Backbone bond lengths (Angstrom), bond angles and torsions (degrees), N, CA, C in turn:
res aa  C-N    CA-C-N  psi(-1)  N-CA   C-N-CA  omega(-1)  CA-C   N-CA-C  phi
1 M - - - 1.446 - - 1.525 111.15 -
2 E 1.323 117.94 -39.79 1.459 121.30 -179.74 1.528 110.94 -65.10
3 I 1.329 117.55 -33.87 1.462 121.53 178.97 1.519 109.91 -64.42
4 I 1.322 116.04 -42.76 1.464 120.60 179.11 1.527 109.97 -63.36
5 E 1.339 117.24 -44.71 1.458 121.18 -179.82 1.526 111.08 -62.56
6 A 1.338 117.27 -40.49 1.463 120.91 179.04 1.527 110.39 -65.20
7 S 1.317 115.73 -40.00 1.461 120.00 179.18 1.520 110.67 -64.85
8 V 1.311 117.07 -44.31 1.458 121.33 178.52 1.524 109.55 -64.22
9 G 1.329 117.14 -40.25 1.457 121.43 178.29 1.514 111.36 -60.29
10 K 1.327 117.56 -42.15 1.464 121.30 178.40 1.523 110.66 -65.00
11 Q 1.323 116.75 -39.82 1.467 120.74 178.64 1.527 111.09 -64.72
12 V 1.325 115.67 -40.47 1.468 120.05 179.64 1.530 109.66 -64.97
13 I 1.322 116.73 -45.57 1.465 120.41 179.38 1.521 110.46 -62.55
14 S 1.317 116.82 -42.69 1.457 120.88 178.84 1.521 110.67 -60.48
15 R 1.313 116.76 -44.14 1.466 120.84 -179.89 1.533 110.85 -66.46
16 L 1.325 117.61 -38.65 1.457 120.83 178.31 1.524 111.43 -63.88
17 V 1.322 116.86 -38.58 1.461 120.78 176.60 1.519 109.63 -64.10
18 Q 1.332 116.42 -42.50 1.470 120.72 177.17 1.525 111.15 -60.08
19 I 1.311 116.51 -44.18 1.469 121.26 179.97 1.524 109.75 -63.64
20 Q 1.322 117.00 -41.32 1.462 120.88 178.55 1.525 110.86 -60.61
21 E 1.325 117.48 -42.26 1.467 121.38 178.08 1.522 110.80 -65.29
22 E 1.330 117.47 -40.41 1.458 121.02 178.92 1.530 110.87 -64.54
23 I 1.326 116.81 -39.49 1.460 120.50 178.37 1.528 110.18 -64.56
24 A 1.329 117.32 -42.35 1.472 121.03 178.54 1.524 110.30 -61.07
25 E 1.332 117.52 -40.97 1.466 121.08 177.88 1.526 111.10 -64.50
26 L 1.331 116.88 -40.42 1.465 120.82 178.42 1.527 110.94 -64.79
27 I 1.318 117.12 -39.52 1.460 120.88 177.90 1.520 109.73 -61.79
28 D 1.335 116.54 -45.58 1.469 120.32 177.84 1.525 110.82 -57.99
29 E 1.333 115.90 -45.16 1.464 120.01 -179.01 1.531 111.28 -64.39
30 L 1.316 116.72 -41.16 1.463 120.06 178.88 1.523 111.73 -65.38
31 E 1.331 116.77 -36.08 1.459 119.59 177.53 1.531 110.47 -63.84
32 I 1.318 116.16 -40.68 1.469 120.00 178.28 1.528 109.99 -65.77
33 L 1.325 116.33 -48.17 1.458 120.45 -177.13 1.530 112.88 -64.83
34 S 1.313 117.41 -25.76 1.465 119.84 -178.61 1.526 112.11 -89.53
35 D 1.326 117.77 -6.01 1.463 121.30 178.93 1.533 108.65 -90.53
36 E 1.325 116.21 105.45 1.464 120.85 -175.00 1.526 112.31 -61.00
37 E 1.318 117.61 -38.57 1.465 121.14 -178.86 1.531 110.81 -65.36
38 V 1.332 116.42 -42.89 1.464 119.93 178.93 1.519 110.21 -64.94
39 M 1.329 117.27 -43.00 1.460 120.45 -179.92 1.527 110.92 -64.06
40 K 1.337 116.99 -36.65 1.468 120.64 176.68 1.525 109.89 -64.08
41 D 1.340 116.56 -44.49 1.469 120.49 178.44 1.526 111.67 -62.13
42 I 1.320 116.94 -39.64 1.464 120.70 178.78 1.523 110.22 -63.96
43 A 1.328 116.91 -43.94 1.467 120.80 179.43 1.526 110.97 -62.39
44 E 1.339 116.61 -42.37 1.467 119.96 178.89 1.528 110.68 -65.04
45 S 1.311 116.91 -40.51 1.467 120.61 179.27 1.524 110.89 -64.90
46 K 1.325 116.29 -41.01 1.465 120.22 178.30 1.528 110.16 -61.86
47 K 1.328 116.04 -42.72 1.462 120.34 179.12 1.530 110.44 -63.68
48 D 1.339 117.15 -45.13 1.463 121.05 177.69 1.523 110.93 -56.87
49 F 1.325 116.26 -45.06 1.460 120.58 -178.88 1.521 110.70 -63.84
50 E 1.327 116.15 -45.98 1.461 120.35 -179.31 1.527 111.69 -62.08
51 E 1.326 116.79 -30.80 1.466 121.22 -179.20 1.524 112.10 -91.73
52 G 1.323 116.86 6.90 1.459 121.03 174.22 1.517 115.49 82.52
53 R 1.316 117.00 14.03 1.465 120.11 179.30 1.532 109.33 -93.72
54 Y 1.316 114.77 79.26 1.461 120.67 176.94 1.513 108.49 -156.62
55 Y 1.309 116.43 165.10 1.454 120.86 174.89 1.523 108.20 -146.12
56 T 1.309 114.86 160.07 1.449 121.15 -176.89 1.520 109.97 -104.66
57 L 1.321 115.64 129.31 1.459 121.06 174.78 1.526 106.69 -85.47
58 K 1.323 116.48 120.05 1.466 120.26 -171.08 1.519 114.50 -103.58
59 T 1.317 117.22 -20.19 1.463 118.71 -177.50 1.523 109.80 -126.95
60 D 1.314 115.58 162.85 1.461 120.09 176.53 1.523 110.64 -60.09
61 E 1.317 116.01 -37.54 1.453 119.97 -179.52 1.526 111.38 -63.85
62 E 1.327 116.93 -41.35 1.466 120.65 177.73 1.526 110.54 -62.55
63 I 1.313 116.10 -40.70 1.471 120.77 179.35 1.521 110.07 -64.53
64 E 1.334 116.90 -47.51 1.453 120.26 178.62 1.523 111.36 -60.58
65 Q 1.314 117.43 -42.05 1.460 121.19 179.86 1.519 110.80 -64.61
66 F 1.313 116.61 -41.86 1.461 121.58 179.78 1.526 110.55 -58.21
67 F 1.332 116.60 -49.46 1.455 119.50 -177.74 1.524 112.60 -73.15
68 S 1.306 118.42 -31.42 1.461 119.18 176.59 1.534 110.01 -68.62
69 D 1.325 117.98 -33.43 1.457 121.38 176.50 1.534 111.29 -67.48
70 L 1.314 117.66 -31.56 1.460 121.05 179.00 1.521 111.13 -66.98
71 V 1.321 116.34 -34.31 1.452 121.41 -176.59 1.525 110.95 -72.80
72 K 1.307 117.02 -30.06 1.476 121.28 -176.25 1.486 112.82 -66.91
């Protein structure tokens, strides 16, 4: 009987950890959705993509250059 209880206890703890992670993810998502500036940027990016204004970074060097240009 104690083995069964320990097993159930481990399952409950495992599920609680999963729920805690899901709640943290939901909080992150709500923070993004409540930030008007971020949502505006997302909408503009979606529009740019739909209208074909995008390019693909193909090499590590292109990626590094892209992000270094953002910092400037």
